[in-house]
LOMI-91521 format. One record per residue (C-alpha): residue in one letter; x, z, y. Coordinates in Angstrom, 1 decimal. Layout:
# residues N
  code      px      pz      py
     a       X       Z       Y
...
This chain:
# residues 337
  code      px      pz      py
     m    48.8  -192.3    77.0
     s    49.5  -188.9    75.4
     e    47.0  -186.5    74.0
     l    44.6  -185.4    76.7
     k    42.0  -182.6    76.9
     i    39.5  -182.4    79.8
     l    37.2  -179.5    80.2
     i    34.2  -180.0    82.5
     v    32.3  -176.9    83.7
     g    28.6  -177.9    83.2
     e    25.9  -176.7    85.5
     l    22.2  -176.2    84.8
     n    19.4  -176.0    87.4
     q    16.6  -173.5    87.5
     n    14.7  -175.6    84.9
     n    17.7  -175.4    82.5
     e    18.4  -179.1    83.1
     l    21.9  -180.6    83.7
     v    22.5  -181.2    87.4
     p    23.5  -184.8    88.0
     v    27.2  -184.1    89.0
     t    27.8  -182.8    85.4
     l    26.8  -186.2    84.0
     q    28.6  -188.0    86.7
     l    31.8  -186.2    85.8
     t    31.3  -186.8    82.1
     s    30.8  -190.5    82.7
     k    33.9  -190.8    85.0
     t    36.2  -188.9    82.7
     a    35.1  -191.0    79.7
     e    35.9  -194.1    81.8
     m    39.3  -192.8    82.7
     a    40.1  -191.8    79.2
     k    39.0  -195.1    77.7
     g    41.7  -196.6    75.5
     n    43.2  -193.2    74.7
     p    42.0  -192.3    71.1
     d    43.5  -188.8    71.5
     a    41.5  -187.9    74.5
     k    38.9  -185.2    74.2
     i    36.2  -184.5    76.8
     q    34.6  -181.1    76.5
     v    31.7  -179.7    78.5
     l    31.1  -176.0    78.9
     i    27.5  -174.9    79.2
     i    26.6  -171.3    80.2
     g    23.1  -169.9    80.0
     q    20.4  -168.0    78.2
     r    19.5  -168.2    74.5
     m    17.4  -171.4    74.1
     s    17.5  -174.8    72.6
     y    20.1  -177.1    74.3
     d    19.2  -180.2    72.3
     f    18.3  -182.3    75.3
     v    21.4  -181.3    77.2
     i    23.6  -182.2    74.2
     e    21.9  -185.6    73.9
     q    22.5  -186.4    77.5
     l    26.2  -185.4    77.3
     a    26.6  -187.5    74.1
     k    25.3  -190.5    75.9
     t    27.6  -190.1    78.9
     g    30.8  -189.8    76.9
     a    31.4  -186.1    76.0
     n    33.1  -185.4    72.6
     e    32.4  -181.7    72.4
     v    30.0  -179.2    73.9
     i    30.9  -175.5    74.1
     i    27.9  -173.3    74.6
     t    28.1  -169.7    75.7
     n    24.6  -168.4    75.7
     d    23.3  -164.9    76.0
     d    20.2  -163.4    77.8
     i    22.5  -161.6    80.1
     l    23.7  -165.0    81.4
     r    20.1  -166.2    82.1
     d    20.7  -165.8    85.9
     y    23.8  -167.1    87.6
     n    26.3  -164.4    88.6
     v    29.8  -165.3    89.9
     t    31.5  -162.4    88.2
     r    30.0  -163.0    84.7
     y    30.2  -166.8    84.9
     s    33.8  -166.8    86.1
     r    34.8  -164.5    83.2
     v    33.3  -166.9    80.7
     i    35.0  -170.0    82.3
     s    38.4  -168.2    82.5
     e    38.2  -167.0    78.9
     i    37.0  -170.3    77.4
     t    39.7  -172.2    79.4
     r    42.4  -169.9    78.0
     r    41.1  -170.4    74.5
     e    40.9  -174.2    74.8
     n    44.0  -174.7    77.0
     p    42.8  -178.0    78.6
     d    45.1  -180.3    80.6
     i    42.4  -180.8    83.2
     l    39.6  -178.5    84.4
     l    36.8  -180.0    86.6
     f    33.9  -178.5    88.5
     g    31.1  -180.2    90.5
     a    31.5  -179.4    94.2
     t    28.0  -177.8    94.3
     h    27.3  -174.4    95.9
     r    27.9  -172.8    92.6
     g    31.0  -174.9    91.8
     r    32.6  -174.2    95.2
     e    32.1  -170.5    94.5
     l    33.4  -170.4    90.9
     a    36.3  -172.8    91.1
     p    38.6  -170.6    93.4
     v    37.8  -167.5    91.5
     v    38.6  -169.1    88.1
     t    41.7  -170.9    89.2
     t    43.0  -167.7    90.9
     e    42.5  -165.9    87.6
     l    44.3  -168.6    85.7
     e    47.1  -168.8    88.3
     t    46.7  -172.5    88.8
     g    46.2  -174.8    91.8
     l    42.9  -176.4    92.9
     t    42.1  -179.6    94.8
     a    38.7  -179.1    96.4
     d    36.0  -181.5    97.4
     c    37.4  -184.7    95.7
     t    35.9  -188.1    96.2
     k    38.1  -190.0    93.7
     l    39.9  -189.2    90.4
     d    42.5  -191.0    88.4
     i    44.7  -190.1    85.4
     t    48.2  -191.5    84.8
     d    49.4  -192.6    81.4
     d    51.3  -189.3    81.3
     g    48.0  -187.3    81.8
     v    48.6  -186.4    85.4
     l    45.4  -185.9    87.4
     l    45.4  -187.8    90.8
     a    42.8  -186.1    92.9
     t    41.9  -187.7    96.2
     r    40.1  -185.9    99.0
     p    39.4  -186.6   102.7
     t    41.6  -184.9   105.2
     y    42.2  -184.8   109.0
     g    38.4  -184.9   109.6
     g    37.9  -187.8   107.2
     k    40.5  -190.0   109.0
     l    42.8  -190.1   106.0
     n    42.5  -189.7   102.2
     a    45.1  -187.5   100.5
     t    45.9  -187.9    96.8
     i    47.1  -184.5    95.4
     v    48.9  -183.7    92.2
     c    48.5  -180.2    90.8
     k    51.8  -179.0    89.3
     t    50.4  -176.1    87.4
     m    48.1  -176.1    84.3
     p    45.3  -176.7    83.9
     q    45.1  -179.3    86.7
     s    41.9  -178.3    88.5
     a    39.5  -180.0    91.0
     t    36.0  -179.8    92.4
     v    34.3  -183.2    92.8
     r    31.6  -184.1    95.2
     p    28.2  -184.9    93.8
     n    27.2  -188.6    93.8
     v    30.7  -190.2    94.2
     f    30.5  -191.4    90.7
     k    27.6  -193.1    88.8
     i    26.0  -191.9    85.6
     n    26.7  -194.4    82.8
     e    24.7  -193.8    79.6
     s    25.7  -195.6    76.4
     d    23.2  -197.0    74.0
     e    25.5  -195.7    71.2
     p    26.0  -192.0    71.9
     n    29.1  -190.2    70.8
     d    29.0  -188.3    67.5
     i    29.3  -185.1    69.5
     k    30.6  -181.7    68.2
     v    28.7  -178.6    69.3
     r    30.2  -175.2    69.2
     f    28.9  -171.7    70.2
     d    31.6  -169.5    71.7
     w    30.8  -165.9    72.8
     v    32.5  -164.1    75.7
     n    32.0  -160.4    76.4
     t    30.7  -159.9    80.0
     f    29.0  -156.5    79.4
     d    32.0  -154.4    80.5
     l    32.2  -156.0    84.0
     d    31.5  -154.1    87.2
     i    28.7  -156.2    88.7
     k    28.3  -155.6    92.4
     t    25.3  -157.8    93.1
     e    21.8  -157.8    91.7
     l    19.3  -160.7    91.6
     l    16.1  -159.5    93.2
     e    14.1  -162.8    93.4
     t    14.4  -166.5    92.7
     v    12.8  -168.8    95.3
     n    12.3  -172.4    94.2
     e    13.6  -175.1    96.5
     t    11.2  -177.4    98.3
     e    11.9  -181.1    98.2
     n    13.4  -181.0   101.7
     e    15.6  -178.1   100.8
     k    17.0  -179.9    97.8
     g    19.1  -181.9   100.3
     i    19.7  -185.4   101.3
     e    22.0  -186.0    98.4
     n    19.1  -185.8    95.9
     a    16.6  -187.9    97.9
     k    15.4  -191.2    96.4
     v    14.9  -192.8    99.8
     v    17.1  -192.1   102.8
     v    16.4  -193.6   106.3
     a    19.6  -193.0   108.3
     g    20.4  -193.6   111.9
     g    23.5  -194.1   113.9
     r    24.6  -194.1   117.5
     g    22.3  -197.2   118.0
     m    19.2  -194.9   117.7
     k    20.3  -193.4   121.0
     s    18.0  -190.3   121.3
     k    15.8  -187.7   119.6
     e    12.9  -190.1   120.2
     g    14.8  -192.7   118.2
     f    15.2  -190.3   115.3
     a    11.5  -189.3   115.5
     l    10.8  -193.0   114.8
     l    13.1  -192.8   111.7
     e    11.4  -189.6   110.5
     e     8.1  -191.5   110.7
     l     9.5  -194.3   108.6
     a    11.0  -191.9   106.1
     a     7.6  -190.1   105.8
     c     5.9  -193.4   105.0
     l     8.4  -194.0   102.2
     g     8.4  -190.5   100.9
     g    12.0  -190.1   101.9
     v    14.3  -188.0   104.2
     t    16.2  -188.8   107.4
     g    20.0  -189.0   107.5
     a    22.6  -189.6   110.1
     s    26.1  -190.9   110.8
     r    28.8  -188.5   112.0
     a    28.6  -189.8   115.6
     v    24.9  -188.7   115.8
     v    25.7  -185.3   114.4
     d    28.5  -184.9   117.0
     m    26.0  -185.9   119.7
     g    23.7  -183.0   118.6
     l    20.8  -185.3   117.7
     m    20.8  -184.3   114.0
     p    22.1  -181.3   112.0
     q    25.3  -181.5   110.0
     s    23.2  -181.1   106.8
     a    21.9  -184.7   107.4
     q    25.3  -186.3   107.8
     v    26.1  -189.0   105.3
     g    29.7  -190.1   104.7
     q    33.2  -188.9   104.0
     t    32.9  -185.7   105.9
     g    29.2  -185.3   105.1
     k    27.1  -185.8   102.0
     n    27.3  -188.5    99.3
     v    23.9  -189.9    98.6
     s    22.6  -191.7    95.5
     a    19.3  -193.0    96.9
     k    17.3  -195.8    95.2
     l    16.9  -197.1    98.8
     y    19.1  -196.5   101.8
     i    18.0  -197.9   105.1
     a    20.8  -197.8   107.8
     c    19.4  -198.2   111.3
     g    21.8  -198.7   114.2
     i    24.8  -197.8   112.1
     s    27.9  -199.9   112.6
     g    29.3  -199.3   109.1
     a    32.6  -197.5   109.5
     a    34.6  -196.9   106.3
     q    34.0  -193.1   106.6
     h    30.2  -193.6   106.5
     i    30.3  -196.2   103.7
     a    32.2  -193.8   101.5
     g    29.0  -191.8   101.2
     l    26.9  -194.7    99.9
     n    28.8  -195.6    96.7
     s    26.0  -194.5    94.4
     c    23.1  -196.0    96.3
     d    21.1  -198.7    94.4
     k    19.9  -200.8    97.4
     i    21.1  -200.7   101.0
     v    19.1  -202.2   103.9
     a    20.8  -202.6   107.3
     i    19.1  -203.0   110.6
     n    21.4  -203.7   113.5
     i    21.3  -205.7   116.7
     d    25.0  -206.8   116.2
     k    25.1  -209.6   113.6
     d    28.9  -208.9   113.2
     a    28.4  -205.2   112.4
     p    30.5  -204.2   109.3
     i    27.4  -202.6   107.7
     f    26.2  -206.0   106.8
     r    29.1  -206.5   104.4
     y    27.8  -203.7   102.2
     a    24.1  -204.2   102.6
     d    21.9  -205.9    99.9
     y    19.5  -206.9   102.7
     g    20.3  -207.2   106.4
     i    18.0  -207.5   109.4
     v    19.6  -208.6   112.7
     g    17.5  -207.2   115.6
     d    16.5  -204.3   117.7
     a    15.6  -201.3   115.5
     f    13.1  -200.1   118.1
     e    11.1  -203.3   117.6
     i    11.6  -203.7   113.9
     i    10.9  -200.1   112.7
     p     7.4  -199.8   114.3
     k     6.5  -203.1   112.5
     l     7.7  -201.7   109.2
     i     5.7  -198.5   109.7
     s     2.6  -200.5   110.6
     e     2.9  -202.6   107.4
     l     3.5  -199.6   105.2
     i     0.4  -197.9   106.6
     k    -1.7  -201.0   105.9
     i    -0.4  -201.1   102.3
     k    -1.3  -197.4   101.8
     n    -4.8  -197.9   103.3
     q    -5.4  -200.9   101.0
     h    -4.4  -198.8    97.9
     k    -6.8  -196.1    99.0
     e    -9.6  -198.6    99.1
């Protein structure tokens, strides 16, 4: 494999912590570049003047070779005009072969602006990445409503893509890289800023989205009605989790699209995923790759979901879930005593 340089656009949350997709991308690119001594994985961090020691430590553990920090008090709050200027300028200076963004709300806004400025192509919302021995990025994304996966090659440089959160796992090494840290300033004072930040409202746990939940109780067509999903919501509440759904359920109007798990919905990385009345189509399973434990409840013993589940219960969800809820309530009451 020839010399390869990958630049990942890092993202910080409101607490100035790395969002998980940045570490997921660092882990994945380190895995893809393994065996290539000439590969360099860079992460660009944009933000206010502060200590970034913890951020640097995390990136070193997940395989980054270099962190480029552009920090200024004017960059404290996210602004697409300022941030896109920084990313475009740093990318020109570094001239990477590959430029990657997380497909977050911010990444989906920045990536088209930056790649237009750089006059290069962009593959959006990817669920799989590979690199050939010649350094060609193979970016795979769902198409035709999730019925097919298309692998796309960007013929202009840098080869660019946005990648869905939670399609890759975070792998931390016990022996962190000897990481290089560099501060690189970009002038954003001369820009015509057309928006002004008036107020920042912190997200509630529910608003953070199903993709960040530790416990997800999801239902499929087998839950039949809104009453069925009310039962799932009760179980999720007992477990401190949220309720998800398959695409069929969303199409039926029983749950909002924001709750949809799968190839055309959200990718989840729950510690516990309970699939109730979900058959287990490939499009749904594609959203579960990062889950630690999967429990399936289905009346059909031959349902495909059981092939992917760590634990399976064959039976009627409408009989099993009330029993689970009852036992969980007993356990909680015992702890109170």
